[in-house]
C-alpha positions in Angstrom: 74.5 -8.1 96.8 76.2 -11.1 95.0 78.4 -10.9 92.2 77.3 -12.3 89.0 79.5 -15.4 89.3 78.6 -16.3 92.4 74.7 -15.7 91.2 75.3 -17.5 88.4 76.3 -20.8 90.5 73.6 -20.2 92.5 70.9 -20.3 89.9 72.5 -23.6 88.2 74.2 -22.2 85.6 77.5 -23.8 85.7 80.8 -23.7 87.4 82.3 -20.4 88.0 84.8 -20.6 84.8 82.0 -21.4 82.9 80.1 -18.7 83.9 83.0 -16.0 83.5 83.3 -17.2 80.1 79.7 -17.0 79.0 79.2 -13.4 80.4 82.0 -12.2 79.5 83.1 -11.4 82.4 87.3 -12.4 82.1 89.6 -9.8 82.4 91.7 -9.1 79.4 95.3 -9.3 80.0 96.6 -10.7 76.7 99.6 -8.2 76.3 98.9 -8.2 72.3 95.4 -7.4 72.5 95.9 -4.4 75.0 99.1 -2.9 73.0 96.4 -3.0 70.2 94.3 -0.7 72.4 97.4 1.2 74.1 98.8 2.4 70.6 94.6 3.0 69.3 94.8 5.4 72.6 98.2 7.2 71.5 97.0 7.6 68.3 93.6 9.4 69.5 95.8 11.3 72.1 99.1 12.0 70.8 99.6 15.5 73.1 99.7 13.2 75.9 102.6 11.6 74.6 105.1 14.4 75.5 103.5 15.0 79.1 104.2 11.5 80.0 108.1 11.7 78.9 108.4 14.8 80.5 107.6 13.4 83.6 104.1 13.8 84.6 102.9 10.3 84.5 99.3 11.1 85.8 98.9 12.1 82.1 98.5 8.1 81.6 95.4 8.4 83.2 94.1 9.4 79.6 95.3 6.5 77.9 94.7 4.5 81.0 90.6 5.4 80.7 91.0 5.2 76.6 92.0 1.8 77.1 89.2 1.1 79.5 86.8 2.2 77.4 88.0 0.1 74.7 88.0 -2.8 76.3 84.3 -1.8 77.9 86.0 -2.0 81.7 87.4 -5.3 81.2 91.3 -4.6 80.8 93.8 -5.1 83.4 94.1 -1.2 84.3 97.7 -1.6 86.3 99.2 -4.1 83.5 98.1 -1.4 81.0 99.9 1.2 82.9 102.8 -0.9 82.9 102.6 -1.5 79.1 102.5 2.7 78.7 105.2 3.4 80.3 107.1 0.8 78.5 105.7 2.0 75.3 107.0 5.4 75.9 109.8 5.3 77.4 
């Protein structure tokens, strides 16, 4: 199974960067956009915040999942986690 980018190149749809842009395959790594989604996730899940601050960092998975859902799976999950931990420290 080829990736959508490889398939697009093989189909003659353009260069890899063009295919990524046209098909909406780019990873969301813009901190401003991620922070907006994180703030919304925190607002929707306020009960998770005290658990994270109490050292139960695995609870951040709830917020990461909410951000991934909001970005339709395009967020950089590692960066989201970093930003969540920074925001709640």
